All heavy atoms as a GROMACS GRO file, in nm:
protein
  608
    1MET      N    1  -3.498   1.409   2.818
    1MET     CA    2  -3.450   1.460   2.691
    1MET      C    3  -3.371   1.350   2.619
    1MET      O    4  -3.290   1.281   2.678
    1MET     CB    5  -3.359   1.582   2.717
    1MET     CG    6  -3.317   1.650   2.591
    1MET     SD    7  -3.245   1.810   2.626
    1MET     CE    8  -3.084   1.785   2.561
    2VAL      N    9  -3.396   1.336   2.490
    2VAL     CA   10  -3.330   1.235   2.409
    2VAL      C   11  -3.212   1.299   2.336
    2VAL      O   12  -3.226   1.402   2.272
    2VAL     CB   13  -3.428   1.173   2.306
    2VAL    CG1   14  -3.358   1.076   2.217
    2VAL    CG2   15  -3.545   1.108   2.378
    3GLU      N   16  -3.097   1.236   2.348
    3GLU     CA   17  -2.977   1.288   2.282
    3GLU      C   18  -2.955   1.215   2.150
    3GLU      O   19  -2.965   1.093   2.143
    3GLU     CB   20  -2.856   1.270   2.372
    3GLU     CG   21  -2.729   1.327   2.314
    3GLU     CD   22  -2.610   1.310   2.407
    3GLU    OE1   23  -2.626   1.263   2.519
    3GLU    OE2   24  -2.500   1.344   2.362
    4GLN      N   25  -2.929   1.289   2.045
    4GLN     CA   26  -2.894   1.233   1.914
    4GLN      C   27  -2.742   1.229   1.902
    4GLN      O   28  -2.676   1.328   1.928
    4GLN     CB   29  -2.950   1.320   1.801
    4GLN     CG   30  -3.099   1.320   1.793
    4GLN     CD   31  -3.152   1.207   1.706
    4GLN    OE1   32  -3.084   1.108   1.681
    4GLN    NE2   33  -3.274   1.222   1.661
    5VAL      N   34  -2.689   1.116   1.864
    5VAL     CA   35  -2.544   1.103   1.847
    5VAL      C   36  -2.514   1.039   1.711
    5VAL      O   37  -2.598   0.968   1.655
    5VAL     CB   38  -2.478   1.020   1.959
    5VAL    CG1   39  -2.493   1.089   2.093
    5VAL    CG2   40  -2.535   0.880   1.964
    6ARG      N   41  -2.395   1.064   1.662
    6ARG     CA   42  -2.351   1.003   1.538
    6ARG      C   43  -2.324   0.855   1.564
    6ARG      O   44  -2.265   0.818   1.665
    6ARG     CB   45  -2.226   1.072   1.488
    6ARG     CG   46  -2.187   1.036   1.349
    6ARG     CD   47  -2.079   1.122   1.297
    6ARG     NE   48  -1.996   1.172   1.407
    6ARG     CZ   49  -1.874   1.216   1.396
    6ARG    NH1   50  -1.817   1.218   1.279
    6ARG    NH2   51  -1.806   1.258   1.498
    7ASN      N   52  -2.369   0.771   1.473
    7ASN     CA   53  -2.355   0.626   1.486
    7ASN      C   54  -2.249   0.578   1.388
    7ASN      O   55  -2.264   0.594   1.268
    7ASN     CB   56  -2.488   0.558   1.458
    7ASN     CG   57  -2.484   0.411   1.481
    7ASN    OD1   58  -2.411   0.362   1.566
    7ASN    ND2   59  -2.562   0.337   1.406
    8LYS      N   60  -2.142   0.521   1.437
    8LYS     CA   61  -2.039   0.465   1.350
    8LYS      C   62  -2.073   0.319   1.322
    8LYS      O   63  -2.106   0.244   1.414
    8LYS     CB   64  -1.902   0.474   1.418
    8LYS     CG   65  -1.856   0.615   1.440
    8LYS     CD   66  -1.721   0.615   1.510
    8LYS     CE   67  -1.679   0.757   1.541
    8LYS     NZ   68  -1.555   0.758   1.619
    9GLN      N   69  -2.067   0.281   1.195
    9GLN     CA   70  -2.097   0.144   1.155
    9GLN      C   71  -1.983   0.090   1.069
    9GLN      O   72  -1.933   0.161   0.981
    9GLN     CB   73  -2.227   0.139   1.074
    9GLN     CG   74  -2.347   0.186   1.152
    9GLN     CD   75  -2.472   0.189   1.066
    9GLN    OE1   76  -2.466   0.221   0.948
    9GLN    NE2   77  -2.585   0.156   1.126
   10VAL      N   78  -1.944  -0.034   1.094
   10VAL     CA   79  -1.843  -0.100   1.012
   10VAL      C   80  -1.918  -0.182   0.908
   10VAL      O   81  -1.999  -0.268   0.941
   10VAL     CB   82  -1.751  -0.189   1.097
   10VAL    CG1   83  -1.650  -0.261   1.008
   10VAL    CG2   84  -1.680  -0.106   1.203
   11VAL      N   85  -1.892  -0.152   0.779
   11VAL     CA   86  -1.962  -0.214   0.667
   11VAL      C   87  -1.866  -0.304   0.590
   11VAL      O   88  -1.752  -0.264   0.563
   11VAL     CB   89  -2.019  -0.104   0.573
   11VAL    CG1   90  -2.086  -0.166   0.453
   11VAL    CG2   91  -2.114  -0.013   0.650
   12LEU      N   92  -1.911  -0.422   0.555
   12LEU     CA   93  -1.832  -0.515   0.474
   12LEU      C   94  -1.835  -0.468   0.329
   12LEU      O   95  -1.942  -0.456   0.269
   12LEU     CB   96  -1.890  -0.656   0.486
   12LEU     CG   97  -1.822  -0.767   0.407
   12LEU    CD1   98  -1.680  -0.786   0.457
   12LEU    CD2   99  -1.902  -0.896   0.418
   13LYS      N  100  -1.718  -0.440   0.271
   13LYS     CA  101  -1.712  -0.394   0.132
   13LYS      C  102  -1.743  -0.507   0.034
   13LYS      O  103  -1.821  -0.490  -0.059
   13LYS     CB  104  -1.573  -0.338   0.099
   13LYS     CG  105  -1.545  -0.202   0.154
   13LYS     CD  106  -1.410  -0.157   0.102
   13LYS     CE  107  -1.373  -0.021   0.152
   13LYS     NZ  108  -1.239   0.018   0.104
   14ASP      N  109  -1.678  -0.621   0.051
   14ASP     CA  110  -1.696  -0.736  -0.036
   14ASP      C  111  -1.652  -0.860   0.040
   14ASP      O  112  -1.592  -0.850   0.147
   14ASP     CB  113  -1.612  -0.720  -0.164
   14ASP     CG  114  -1.663  -0.806  -0.278
   14ASP    OD1  115  -1.761  -0.881  -0.259
   14ASP    OD2  116  -1.605  -0.799  -0.388
   15TYR      N  117  -1.683  -0.977  -0.015
   15TYR     CA  118  -1.642  -1.100   0.050
   15TYR      C  119  -1.490  -1.102   0.067
   15TYR      O  120  -1.416  -1.051  -0.015
   15TYR     CB  121  -1.687  -1.222  -0.030
   15TYR     CG  122  -1.837  -1.239  -0.030
   15TYR    CD1  123  -1.909  -1.232  -0.147
   15TYR    CD2  124  -1.906  -1.262   0.089
   15TYR    CE1  125  -2.046  -1.248  -0.147
   15TYR    CE2  126  -2.042  -1.278   0.090
   15TYR     CZ  127  -2.113  -1.270  -0.028
   15TYR     OH  128  -2.248  -1.286  -0.027
   16VAL      N  129  -1.445  -1.165   0.175
   16VAL     CA  130  -1.303  -1.167   0.210
   16VAL      C  131  -1.243  -1.301   0.172
   16VAL      O  132  -1.303  -1.407   0.192
   16VAL     CB  133  -1.288  -1.145   0.363
   16VAL    CG1  134  -1.146  -1.161   0.407
   16VAL    CG2  135  -1.342  -1.009   0.402
   17ASN      N  136  -1.123  -1.296   0.115
   17ASN     CA  137  -1.043  -1.416   0.089
   17ASN      C  138  -0.924  -1.411   0.183
   17ASN      O  139  -0.849  -1.315   0.185
   17ASN     CB  140  -0.994  -1.420  -0.056
   17ASN     CG  141  -1.108  -1.442  -0.153
   17ASN    OD1  142  -1.194  -1.525  -0.130
   17ASN    ND2  143  -1.111  -1.365  -0.260
   18GLY      N  144  -0.906  -1.516   0.263
   18GLY     CA  145  -0.796  -1.517   0.360
   18GLY      C  146  -0.833  -1.437   0.484
   18GLY      O  147  -0.949  -1.430   0.523
   19PHE      N  148  -0.733  -1.375   0.544
   19PHE     CA  149  -0.756  -1.297   0.666
   19PHE      C  150  -0.817  -1.161   0.632
   19PHE      O  151  -0.772  -1.097   0.537
   19PHE     CB  152  -0.624  -1.277   0.741
   19PHE     CG  153  -0.573  -1.403   0.805
   19PHE    CD1  154  -0.470  -1.475   0.747
   19PHE    CD2  155  -0.628  -1.449   0.923
   19PHE    CE1  156  -0.423  -1.592   0.804
   19PHE    CE2  157  -0.582  -1.566   0.982
   19PHE     CZ  158  -0.480  -1.638   0.922
   20PRO      N  159  -0.916  -1.116   0.709
   20PRO     CA  160  -0.975  -0.983   0.685
   20PRO      C  161  -0.871  -0.873   0.708
   20PRO      O  162  -0.785  -0.884   0.795
   20PRO     CB  163  -1.086  -0.972   0.789
   20PRO     CG  164  -1.112  -1.111   0.835
   20PRO     CD  165  -0.984  -1.186   0.817
   21LYS      N  166  -0.879  -0.770   0.625
   21LYS     CA  167  -0.791  -0.653   0.638
   21LYS      C  168  -0.879  -0.530   0.658
   21LYS      O  169  -0.998  -0.532   0.626
   21LYS     CB  170  -0.706  -0.636   0.512
   21LYS     CG  171  -0.617  -0.755   0.479
   21LYS     CD  172  -0.541  -0.735   0.350
   21LYS     CE  173  -0.624  -0.734   0.226
   21LYS     NZ  174  -0.706  -0.846   0.194
   22GLU      N  175  -0.821  -0.426   0.708
   22GLU     CA  176  -0.895  -0.302   0.727
   22GLU      C  177  -0.955  -0.254   0.595
   22GLU      O  178  -1.065  -0.199   0.592
   22GLU     CB  179  -0.803  -0.195   0.786
   22GLU     CG  180  -0.876  -0.071   0.830
   22GLU     CD  181  -0.787   0.028   0.902
   22GLU    OE1  182  -0.684  -0.011   0.957
   22GLU    OE2  183  -0.824   0.147   0.902
   23SER      N  184  -0.885  -0.278   0.484
   23SER     CA  185  -0.932  -0.234   0.353
   23SER      C  186  -1.055  -0.313   0.306
   23SER      O  187  -1.121  -0.272   0.210
   23SER     CB  188  -0.820  -0.246   0.250
   23SER     OG  189  -0.777  -0.380   0.238
   24ASP      N  190  -1.089  -0.424   0.372
   24ASP     CA  191  -1.209  -0.502   0.337
   24ASP      C  192  -1.335  -0.442   0.398
   24ASP      O  193  -1.445  -0.489   0.370
   24ASP     CB  194  -1.195  -0.647   0.387
   24ASP     CG  195  -1.085  -0.722   0.317
   24ASP    OD1  196  -1.067  -0.700   0.195
   24ASP    OD2  197  -1.017  -0.804   0.383
   25MET      N  198  -1.318  -0.341   0.483
   25MET     CA  199  -1.430  -0.281   0.555
   25MET      C  200  -1.431  -0.130   0.534
   25MET      O  201  -1.332  -0.070   0.497
   25MET     CB  202  -1.420  -0.314   0.703
   25MET     CG  203  -1.429  -0.461   0.731
   25MET     SD  204  -1.375  -0.500   0.896
   25MET     CE  205  -1.243  -0.614   0.862
   26LEU      N  206  -1.546  -0.071   0.560
   26LEU     CA  207  -1.564   0.073   0.546
   26LEU      C  208  -1.627   0.125   0.674
   26LEU      O  209  -1.721   0.064   0.727
   26LEU     CB  210  -1.657   0.101   0.426
   26LEU     CG  211  -1.702   0.242   0.404
   26LEU    CD1  212  -1.585   0.329   0.359
   26LEU    CD2  213  -1.812   0.246   0.299
   27LEU      N  214  -1.578   0.236   0.726
   27LEU     CA  215  -1.636   0.298   0.844
   27LEU      C  216  -1.736   0.403   0.797
   27LEU      O  217  -1.698   0.501   0.734
   27LEU     CB  218  -1.529   0.362   0.932
   27LEU     CG  219  -1.579   0.425   1.061
   27LEU    CD1  220  -1.644   0.321   1.151
   27LEU    CD2  221  -1.466   0.496   1.133
   28ASP      N  222  -1.863   0.381   0.825
   28ASP     CA  223  -1.970   0.472   0.785
   28ASP      C  224  -2.013   0.555   0.906
   28ASP      O  225  -2.054   0.500   1.007
   28ASP     CB  226  -2.088   0.392   0.730
   28ASP     CG  227  -2.204   0.479   0.683
   28ASP    OD1  228  -2.191   0.603   0.684
   28ASP    OD2  229  -2.308   0.421   0.646
   29THR      N  230  -2.003   0.686   0.895
   29THR     CA  231  -2.041   0.775   1.006
   29THR      C  232  -2.157   0.865   0.968
   29THR      O  233  -2.179   0.969   1.030
   29THR     CB  234  -1.921   0.861   1.050
   29THR    OG1  235  -1.878   0.939   0.938
   29THR    CG2  236  -1.807   0.777   1.102
   30SER      N  237  -2.234   0.826   0.867
   30SER     CA  238  -2.340   0.914   0.815
   30SER      C  239  -2.473   0.903   0.889
   30SER      O  240  -2.562   0.985   0.868
   30SER     CB  241  -2.362   0.887   0.666
   30SER     OG  242  -2.410   0.755   0.647
   31SER      N  243  -2.490   0.804   0.976
   31SER     CA  244  -2.619   0.787   1.043
   31SER      C  245  -2.614   0.839   1.187
   31SER      O  246  -2.507   0.854   1.246
   31SER     CB  247  -2.662   0.640   1.042
   31SER     OG  248  -2.575   0.562   1.118
   32THR      N  249  -2.731   0.866   1.242
   32THR     CA  250  -2.743   0.906   1.382
   32THR      C  251  -2.843   0.815   1.452
   32THR      O  252  -2.929   0.754   1.388
   32THR     CB  253  -2.792   1.052   1.396
   32THR    OG1  254  -2.919   1.065   1.333
   32THR    CG2  255  -2.694   1.150   1.334
   33ILE      N  256  -2.830   0.806   1.583
   33ILE     CA  257  -2.924   0.728   1.664
   33ILE      C  258  -2.965   0.812   1.784
   33ILE      O  259  -2.896   0.906   1.824
   33ILE     CB  260  -2.865   0.594   1.711
   33ILE    CG1  261  -2.738   0.616   1.793
   33ILE    CG2  262  -2.840   0.502   1.595
   33ILE    CD1  263  -2.687   0.490   1.860
   34SER      N  264  -3.079   0.777   1.841
   34SER     CA  265  -3.129   0.844   1.961
   34SER      C  266  -3.089   0.761   2.082
   34SER      O  267  -3.113   0.640   2.086
   34SER     CB  268  -3.281   0.857   1.957
   34SER     OG  269  -3.321   0.933   1.848
   35LEU      N  270  -3.028   0.826   2.180
   35LEU     CA  271  -2.991   0.758   2.304
   35LEU      C  272  -3.106   0.775   2.402
   35LEU      O  273  -3.125   0.883   2.460
   35LEU     CB  274  -2.863   0.818   2.362
   35LEU     CG  275  -2.738   0.805   2.277
   35LEU    CD1  276  -2.619   0.867   2.348
   35LEU    CD2  277  -2.709   0.660   2.244
   36SER      N  278  -3.184   0.671   2.418
   36SER     CA  279  -3.297   0.679   2.511
   36SER      C  280  -3.329   0.540   2.564
   36SER      O  281  -3.303   0.440   2.498
   36SER     CB  282  -3.420   0.738   2.442
   36SER     OG  283  -3.465   0.652   2.340
   37LEU      N  284  -3.382   0.538   2.683
   37LEU     CA  285  -3.431   0.415   2.746
   37LEU      C  286  -3.577   0.437   2.783
   37LEU      O  287  -3.617   0.551   2.809
   37LEU     CB  288  -3.351   0.382   2.871
   37LEU     CG  289  -3.206   0.339   2.851
   37LEU    CD1  290  -3.134   0.331   2.985
   37LEU    CD2  291  -3.201   0.205   2.780
   38PRO      N  292  -3.656   0.332   2.788
   38PRO     CA  293  -3.794   0.348   2.832
   38PRO      C  294  -3.801   0.405   2.974
   38PRO      O  295  -3.714   0.377   3.056
   38PRO     CB  296  -3.850   0.206   2.828
   38PRO     CG  297  -3.759   0.130   2.738
   38PRO     CD  298  -3.625   0.194   2.750
   39GLU      N  299  -3.903   0.484   3.000
   39GLU     CA  300  -3.923   0.541   3.134
   39GLU      C  301  -3.928   0.428   3.237
   39GLU      O  302  -3.979   0.321   3.211
   39GLU     CB  303  -4.053   0.621   3.138
   39GLU     CG  304  -4.053   0.738   3.045
   39GLU     CD  305  -4.056   0.870   3.119
   39GLU    OE1  306  -4.071   0.870   3.243
   39GLU    OE2  307  -4.045   0.972   3.051
   40ALA      N  308  -3.873   0.452   3.352
   40ALA     CA  309  -3.871   0.359   3.465
   40ALA      C  310  -3.794   0.230   3.432
   40ALA      O  311  -3.816   0.127   3.493
   40ALA     CB  312  -4.012   0.327   3.513
   41SER      N  313  -3.705   0.237   3.335
   41SER     CA  314  -3.624   0.121   3.298
   41SER      C  315  -3.501   0.113   3.387
   41SER      O  316  -3.446   0.215   3.428
   41SER     CB  317  -3.581   0.132   3.152
   41SER     OG  318  -3.484   0.035   3.121
   42ASN      N  319  -3.456  -0.007   3.416
   42ASN     CA  320  -3.333  -0.027   3.490
   42ASN      C  321  -3.216  -0.053   3.396
   42ASN      O  322  -3.108  -0.092   3.439
   42ASN     CB  323  -3.346  -0.144   3.588
   42ASN     CG  324  -3.437  -0.111   3.703
   42ASN    OD1  325  -3.448   0.005   3.744
   42ASN    ND2  326  -3.505  -0.210   3.756
   43GLY      N  327  -3.238  -0.035   3.265
   43GLY     CA  328  -3.136  -0.061   3.166
   43GLY      C  329  -3.029   0.047   3.164
   43GLY      O  330  -3.040   0.150   3.231
   44LEU      N  331  -2.922   0.021   3.090
   44LEU     CA  332  -2.819   0.121   3.073
   44LEU      C  333  -2.767   0.114   2.930
   44LEU      O  334  -2.777   0.012   2.863
   44LEU     CB  335  -2.704   0.100   3.172
   44LEU     CG  336  -2.620  -0.025   3.154
   44LEU    CD1  337  -2.475   0.017   3.152
   44LEU    CD2  338  -2.646  -0.122   3.267
   45LEU      N  339  -2.714   0.225   2.883
   45LEU     CA  340  -2.657   0.232   2.749
   45LEU      C  341  -2.508   0.208   2.757
   45LEU      O  342  -2.442   0.256   2.849
   45LEU     CB  343  -2.683   0.371   2.688
   45LEU     CG  344  -2.828   0.404   2.660
   45LEU    CD1  345  -2.842   0.551   2.623
   45LEU    CD2  346  -2.884   0.317   2.549
   46VAL      N  347  -2.454   0.133   2.662
   46VAL     CA  348  -2.311   0.107   2.657
   46VAL      C  349  -2.257   0.151   2.522
   46VAL      O  350  -2.330   0.160   2.425
   46VAL     CB  351  -2.278  -0.042   2.682
   46VAL    CG1  352  -2.318  -0.085   2.822
   46VAL    CG2  353  -2.343  -0.131   2.579
   47LYS      N  354  -2.128   0.177   2.518
   47LYS     CA  355  -2.063   0.219   2.395
   47LYS      C  356  -1.953   0.119   2.361
   47LYS      O  357  -1.871   0.087   2.446
   47LYS     CB  358  -2.002   0.358   2.416
   47LYS     CG  359  -1.927   0.410   2.296
   47LYS     CD  360  -1.870   0.548   2.324
   47LYS     CE  361  -1.794   0.602   2.206
   47LYS     NZ  362  -1.744   0.737   2.232
   48ASN      N  363  -1.955   0.069   2.237
   48ASN     CA  364  -1.846  -0.018   2.192
   48ASN      C  365  -1.725   0.068   2.160
   48ASN      O  366  -1.737   0.170   2.092
   48ASN     CB  367  -1.886  -0.094   2.065
   48ASN     CG  368  -1.976  -0.210   2.093
   48ASN    OD1  369  -1.992  -0.253   2.206
   48ASN    ND2  370  -2.037  -0.262   1.989
   49LEU      N  371  -1.610   0.028   2.207
   49LEU     CA  372  -1.488   0.102   2.181
   49LEU      C  373  -1.411   0.046   2.062
   49LEU      O  374  -1.333   0.116   2.000
   49LEU     CB  375  -1.400   0.105   2.305
   49LEU     CG  376  -1.464   0.172   2.428
   49LEU    CD1  377  -1.369   0.162   2.547
   49LEU    CD2  378  -1.500   0.315   2.398
   50TYR      N  379  -1.431  -0.082   2.031
   50TYR     CA  380  -1.364  -0.141   1.916
   50TYR      C  381  -1.442  -0.262   1.868
   50TYR      O  382  -1.525  -0.317   1.939
   50TYR     CB  383  -1.219  -0.180   1.947
   50TYR     CG  384  -1.205  -0.288   2.052
   50TYR    CD1  385  -1.196  -0.421   2.016
   50TYR    CD2  386  -1.200  -0.257   2.187
   50TYR    CE1  387  -1.183  -0.522   2.109
   50TYR    CE2  388  -1.187  -0.356   2.283
   50TYR     CZ  389  -1.179  -0.487   2.243
   50TYR     OH  390  -1.166  -0.585   2.337
   51LEU      N  391  -1.414  -0.304   1.745
   51LEU     CA  392  -1.474  -0.423   1.688
   51LEU      C  393  -1.365  -0.528   1.673
   51LEU      O  394  -1.260  -0.501   1.616
   51LEU     CB  395  -1.533  -0.392   1.549
   51LEU     CG  396  -1.584  -0.513   1.470
   51LEU    CD1  397  -1.708  -0.572   1.536
   51LEU    CD2  398  -1.614  -0.472   1.327
   52SER      N  399  -1.389  -0.643   1.727
   52SER     CA  400  -1.294  -0.753   1.717
   52SER      C  401  -1.349  -0.855   1.617
   52SER      O  402  -1.464  -0.896   1.628
   52SER     CB  403  -1.277  -0.818   1.854
   52SER     OG  404  -1.198  -0.934   1.843
   53CYS      N  405  -1.270  -0.892   1.518
   53CYS     CA  406  -1.310  -0.994   1.421
   53CYS      C  407  -1.259  -1.129   1.468
   53CYS      O  408  -1.140  -1.158   1.455
   53CYS     CB  409  -1.255  -0.961   1.283
   53CYS     SG  410  -1.337  -0.823   1.205
   54ASP      N  411  -1.347  -1.209   1.525
   54ASP     CA  412  -1.306  -1.341   1.570
   54ASP      C  413  -1.321  -1.442   1.455
   54ASP      O  414  -1.375  -1.408   1.349
   54ASP     CB  415  -1.385  -1.382   1.694
   54ASP     CG  416  -1.534  -1.392   1.670
   54ASP    OD1  417  -1.576  -1.410   1.555
   54ASP    OD2  418  -1.610  -1.384   1.768
   55PRO      N  419  -1.273  -1.564   1.472
   55PRO     CA  420  -1.279  -1.662   1.363
   55PRO      C  421  -1.421  -1.686   1.310
   55PRO      O  422  -1.439  -1.709   1.191
   55PRO     CB  423  -1.221  -1.789   1.426
   55PRO     CG  424  -1.128  -1.737   1.530
   55PRO     CD  425  -1.195  -1.614   1.586
   56TYR      N  426  -1.522  -1.680   1.395
   56TYR     CA  427  -1.660  -1.698   1.350
   56TYR      C  428  -1.698  -1.591   1.248
   56TYR      O  429  -1.759  -1.620   1.145
   56TYR     CB  430  -1.755  -1.695   1.470
   56TYR     CG  431  -1.900  -1.693   1.431
   56TYR    CD1  432  -1.964  -1.808   1.387
   56TYR    CD2  433  -1.974  -1.575   1.437
   56TYR    CE1  434  -2.097  -1.807   1.351
   56TYR    CE2  435  -2.108  -1.572   1.401
   56TYR     CZ  436  -2.169  -1.689   1.359
   56TYR     OH  437  -2.300  -1.687   1.322
   57MET      N  438  -1.662  -1.466   1.275
   57MET     CA  439  -1.694  -1.358   1.182
   57MET      C  440  -1.618  -1.375   1.050
   57MET      O  441  -1.670  -1.343   0.944
   57MET     CB  442  -1.663  -1.223   1.243
   57MET     CG  443  -1.760  -1.183   1.353
   57MET     SD  444  -1.727  -1.020   1.417
   57MET     CE  445  -1.778  -0.918   1.279
   58ARG      N  446  -1.497  -1.424   1.058
   58ARG     CA  447  -1.417  -1.445   0.937
   58ARG      C  448  -1.486  -1.541   0.842
   58ARG      O  449  -1.491  -1.520   0.721
   58ARG     CB  450  -1.278  -1.497   0.975
   58ARG     CG  451  -1.189  -1.519   0.857
   58ARG     CD  452  -1.053  -1.565   0.903
   58ARG     NE  453  -0.981  -1.619   0.790
   58ARG     CZ  454  -0.885  -1.707   0.798
   58ARG    NH1  455  -0.848  -1.752   0.915
   58ARG    NH2  456  -0.825  -1.751   0.693
   59ILE      N  457  -1.544  -1.648   0.894
   59ILE     CA  458  -1.618  -1.744   0.812
   59ILE      C  459  -1.736  -1.675   0.746
   59ILE      O  460  -1.762  -1.692   0.627
   59ILE     CB  461  -1.664  -1.864   0.897
   59ILE    CG1  462  -1.544  -1.945   0.943
   59ILE    CG2  463  -1.763  -1.951   0.819
   59ILE    CD1  464  -1.578  -2.048   1.049
   60ARG      N  465  -1.809  -1.595   0.821
   60ARG     CA  466  -1.928  -1.528   0.767
   60ARG      C  467  -1.894  -1.416   0.670
   60ARG      O  468  -1.979  -1.372   0.594
   60ARG     CB  469  -2.013  -1.474   0.882
   60ARG     CG  470  -2.069  -1.589   0.965
   60ARG     CD  471  -2.182  -1.552   1.052
   60ARG     NE  472  -2.292  -1.498   0.976
   60ARG     CZ  473  -2.383  -1.418   1.030
   60ARG    NH1  474  -2.377  -1.386   1.156
   60ARG    NH2  475  -2.482  -1.372   0.956
   61MET      N  476  -1.769  -1.368   0.670
   61MET     CA  477  -1.726  -1.264   0.576
   61MET      C  478  -1.685  -1.324   0.442
   61MET      O  479  -1.661  -1.251   0.346
   61MET     CB  480  -1.609  -1.184   0.635
   61MET     CG  481  -1.647  -1.105   0.758
   61MET     SD  482  -1.505  -1.040   0.844
   61MET     CE  483  -1.496  -0.878   0.772
   62SER      N  484  -1.677  -1.456   0.434
   62SER     CA  485  -1.643  -1.526   0.310
   62SER      C  486  -1.771  -1.575   0.244
   62SER      O  487  -1.872  -1.595   0.309
   62SER     CB  488  -1.553  -1.646   0.340
   62SER     OG  489  -1.436  -1.604   0.405
   63ASN      N  490  -1.765  -1.597   0.115
   63ASN     CA  491  -1.881  -1.648   0.041
   63ASN      C  492  -1.874  -1.800   0.037
   63ASN      O  493  -1.833  -1.860  -0.061
   63ASN     CB  494  -1.883  -1.589  -0.100
   63ASN     CG  495  -2.013  -1.620  -0.171
   63ASN    OD1  496  -2.109  -1.665  -0.111
   63ASN    ND2  497  -2.015  -1.597  -0.300
   64ILE      N  498  -1.915  -1.862   0.147
   64ILE     CA  499  -1.910  -2.007   0.160
   64ILE      C  500  -2.051  -2.062   0.143
   64ILE      O  501  -2.143  -2.022   0.212
   64ILE     CB  502  -1.851  -2.049   0.296
   64ILE    CG1  503  -1.708  -1.999   0.309
   64ILE    CG2  504  -1.859  -2.200   0.314
   64ILE    CD1  505  -1.644  -2.027   0.442
   65GLN      N  506  -2.068  -2.154   0.050
   65GLN     CA  507  -2.198  -2.218   0.025
   65GLN      C  508  -2.210  -2.344   0.109
   65GLN      O  509  -2.113  -2.416   0.129
   65GLN     CB  510  -2.210  -2.252  -0.124
   65GLN     CG  511  -2.194  -2.134  -0.217
   65GLN     CD  512  -2.300  -2.028  -0.197
   65GLN    OE1  513  -2.417  -2.059  -0.177
   65GLN    NE2  514  -2.260  -1.902  -0.202
   66GLY      N  515  -2.330  -2.370   0.158
   66GLY     CA  516  -2.356  -2.493   0.232
   66GLY      C  517  -2.306  -2.491   0.375
   66GLY      O  518  -2.296  -2.594   0.438
   67SER      N  519  -2.275  -2.373   0.430
   67SER     CA  520  -2.230  -2.362   0.568
   67SER      C  521  -2.351  -2.369   0.662
   67SER      O  522  -2.465  -2.351   0.620
   67SER     CB  523  -2.157  -2.229   0.587
   67SER     OG  524  -2.120  -2.213   0.723
   68TYR      N  525  -2.325  -2.394   0.788
   68TYR     CA  526  -2.432  -2.400   0.887
   68TYR      C  527  -2.491  -2.262   0.916
   68TYR      O  528  -2.597  -2.250   0.976
   68TYR     CB  529  -2.383  -2.463   1.018
   68TYR     CG  530  -2.276  -2.383   1.088
   68TYR    CD1  531  -2.310  -2.292   1.186
   68TYR    CD2  532  -2.141  -2.399   1.054
   68TYR    CE1  533  -2.211  -2.219   1.251
   68TYR    CE2  534  -2.043  -2.327   1.118
   68TYR     CZ  535  -2.079  -2.236   1.216
   68TYR     OH  536  -1.982  -2.162   1.278
   69THR      N  537  -2.424  -2.157   0.870
   69THR     CA  538  -2.475  -2.021   0.889
   69THR      C  539  -2.455  -1.943   0.759
   69THR      O  540  -2.366  -1.975   0.680
   69THR     CB  541  -2.403  -1.951   1.007
   69THR    OG1  542  -2.463  -1.825   1.030
   69THR    CG2  543  -2.256  -1.934   0.981
   70GLU      N  544  -2.537  -1.843   0.738
   70GLU     CA  545  -2.528  -1.764   0.615
   70GLU      C  546  -2.411  -1.666   0.621
   70GLU      O  547  -2.375  -1.618   0.729
   70GLU     CB  548  -2.658  -1.686   0.594
   70GLU     CG  549  -2.776  -1.775   0.562
   70GLU     CD  550  -2.900  -1.694   0.532
   70GLU    OE1  551  -2.888  -1.581   0.482
   70GLU    OE2  552  -3.009  -1.745   0.561
   71SER      N  553  -2.359  -1.634   0.504
   71SER     CA  554  -2.253  -1.533   0.495
   71SER      C  555  -2.312  -1.394   0.514
   71SER      O  556  -2.430  -1.370   0.485
   71SER     CB  557  -2.186  -1.540   0.358
   71SER     OG  558  -2.124  -1.664   0.338
   72PHE      N  559  -2.228  -1.300   0.562
   72PHE     CA  560  -2.269  -1.160   0.564
   72PHE      C  561  -2.288  -1.117   0.419
   72PHE      O  562  -2.223  -1.169   0.328
   72PHE     CB  563  -2.162  -1.072   0.628
   72PHE     CG  564  -2.149  -1.087   0.776
   72PHE    CD1  565  -2.026  -1.118   0.832
   72PHE    CD2  566  -2.256  -1.071   0.861
   72PHE    CE1  567  -2.011  -1.133   0.969
   72PHE    CE2  568  -2.242  -1.084   0.998
   72PHE     CZ  569  -2.120  -1.116   1.051
   73THR      N  570  -2.372  -1.018   0.396
   73THR     CA  571  -2.393  -0.964   0.263
   73THR      C  572  -2.303  -0.842   0.245
   73THR      O  573  -2.304  -0.753   0.331
   73THR     CB  574  -2.540  -0.921   0.247
   73THR    OG1  575  -2.623  -1.035   0.273
   73THR    CG2  576  -2.567  -0.870   0.107
   74PRO      N  577  -2.224  -0.838   0.135
   74PRO     CA  578  -2.144  -0.717   0.112
   74PRO      C  579  -2.234  -0.592   0.113
   74PRO      O  580  -2.345  -0.594   0.060
   74PRO     CB  581  -2.084  -0.741  -0.026
   74PRO     CG  582  -2.074  -0.890  -0.036
   74PRO     CD  583  -2.198  -0.939   0.034
   75GLY      N  584  -2.186  -0.488   0.177
   75GLY     CA  585  -2.263  -0.365   0.194
   75GLY      C  586  -2.344  -0.362   0.322
   75GLY      O  587  -2.404  -0.262   0.356
   76SER      N  588  -2.343  -0.474   0.397
   76SER     CA  589  -2.418  -0.479   0.522
   76SER      C  590  -2.329  -0.443   0.640
   76SER      O  591  -2.208  -0.454   0.635
   76SER     CB  592  -2.478  -0.619   0.544
   76SER     OG  593  -2.377  -0.714   0.565
   77VAL      N  594  -2.393  -0.402   0.747
   77VAL     CA  595  -2.322  -0.364   0.870
   77VAL      C  596  -2.277  -0.490   0.942
   77VAL      O  597  -2.352  -0.586   0.954
   77VAL     CB  598  -2.415  -0.281   0.961
   77VAL    CG1  599  -2.348  -0.251   1.093
   77VAL    CG2  600  -2.456  -0.153   0.891
   78LEU      N  601  -2.152  -0.489   0.988
   78LEU     CA  602  -2.103  -0.599   1.070
   78LEU      C  603  -2.146  -0.572   1.211
   78LEU      O  604  -2.145  -0.630   1.302
   78LEU     CB  605  -1.951  -0.612   1.060
   78LEU     CG  606  -1.896  -0.639   0.921
   78LEU    CD1  607  -1.745  -0.638   0.922
   78LEU    CD2  608  -1.944  -0.772   0.869
   0.00000   0.00000   0.00000
């Protein structure tokens, strides 16, 4: 049996200047996902308890041109 659960997603509201704040992000709880693994799989499902914004994510939350990696797009899931 496949269980449907509510999926919480942290969405970037807009590009960040300086240190990210809680107000720079939005918690979206409108989507659901199916908790299932392929038959005969040795995999397991895990649940994230928190999101940590490390320095790498901070760079990607800014609108920096010419960086070695692309910036996150406002409105996208972190």
